[in-house]
C-alpha positions, 0 to 999 in steps of 0.5 A: 500500499502507498500514499498515491492517490488511488483511482476508484474501480471502473465499476464505481467511478468517483462522484465529481468533485465539489468545486466550491469546497475545493476552491475554498480549501485552495484559497484559505489553506495556505493562509491558515496553515501559515499563521495557525500551524499544520492542523487546520482545525480547532485547538483544545485548551483546558480553559482560559488560563491555558496558554498552550501554543496553537500547534500543540492545542490542535494536536491535542484535539486530534489525539482526543479524536483519534483515541476514540476510534477504538482501532489498533494494528490490523484495523482499517479506518476511513478518513472522510474528507481528509484534507491535507492528511494531518488527522489521517497521519496522526491515526496511522502513527497513534494506532498502527491501523490502516487508514484510507483518506478520501477527498475531492481536492487533488492538491490536499491529497498531495499534501496528505501524501507528503505528510504521510511520507514525512511521518514514516507511515506511507505503507499505512495510508492510502489516498483516494480522490472521490466524493464522500457521498460516492466512495468506491468501497464495498459494504462493511469495508471499515472498522471505523470512520472519522469525520474531522470537521468535514460533516458541515460540507454534506447534508447529514441525511445523505452522508450518514447512510453512506457511512453506515454502509461502509462500517462493519457491524459494531464499527465506530463513527467518530465525528468532530464538528461544530453544531448549532444549539438551536435549529437554523433560521433565516436570521442565523443563516444570514449571520453565518452566510459569509462563513459558509461561503468562504469554507464551502459549507453546506449545512449546520445541524443541531445535536438532536438532528445528528442523533435522530439521523444516526438512529435512522441509519442503524447507528447507536450513539455511544458518546456525545462530548460538548467541547465548546468551552475548550475550543472557543478560543480557536478563532479569536486566536486565529483572528489575533494572528491575522491581524498581526500579520495584516500587511503580509495578508494584504500583499498576497490577497489584497486589502479587501480580501484580507479584511473580509477573511479576518472580519468573517472569522471574527464574526464566526467566533461571536455567534452564540448559537454555535457550539462544538462536539465530539460524537461517537456512534456504533453500527448496530443494525444493517443500514 
C-alpha cells in the first residue's frame, strides 16, 4: 500500500468533486497553515488560563478524537474528507491501523501524501480522490470512520447512510464538528452566510438532528461530548494572528480580501448559537 492517489475502480467511478469546497480549501489553507499551524482545525485548551501554543492545542484535539476510534494494528479506518492529511497521519501513527483518506481536492491529497511520507507511515495510508457521498468501497469495508470537521460540507441525511454502509457491524463513527444549539433560521442563516461561502459549507445541524439521523441508519450513539468551552478560543486566536500579520495578508490577498477573511472569522467566533462536539456512534444494525 502507498500514499498515491488511488483511482476508483471502473465499476464505481468517483462522484465529481465539489468545486466550491475545492476552491475554498485552495484559497484558505495556505493562509491558515501559515498563521495557525499544520492542523487546519480547532485547538483544545483546558480553560482561559491555558496558554498552550496553537500547534500543540490542535494536536491535542486530534489526539482526543483519534483515541475514540477504538482501533489498532490490523484495523481499517476511513478518514472522510481527509484534507491535507493531518488526522489520517496521526491515526496511522497512534493506532497502527491502515488508514484510507478520501477527499475531492487533489492538491490537499498531494499535501497528505507528503505528510504521510514525512511521518514514516506511507505504507499505512492510502489516498483516494472521490466524493464522500460516492465512495468506491464495498459494504462493511471499515472498522471505523473518522469525520474531522468535514460533516458541514454535506447534508447529513445523505452522508450518514453512506457511512453506515461502509462500517462493519459494531464499527465506530467518530465525528468532531461544530453544531447548532438551536435550529437554523433565516436570521442565523444570514449571519453565518459569509462563513459558509468562505469554507464551502453546506449545512449545520443541531445535536438532536445528528442523533435522530444516526438512529435512522442503524447507528447507536455511544458518546457525546460538548467541547465548546475548550475550543472557543480557536478563532479569536486565529484572528489575532491574522491582524498581527495584516501587511503580509494584504500583499498576498489584497486589502479587501484580507479584511473579508479576518472579519468573517471574527464574526464566526461571536455566534452564540454555535457549539462544538465530539460524537461517537456504533453500527448496531444493517443500514
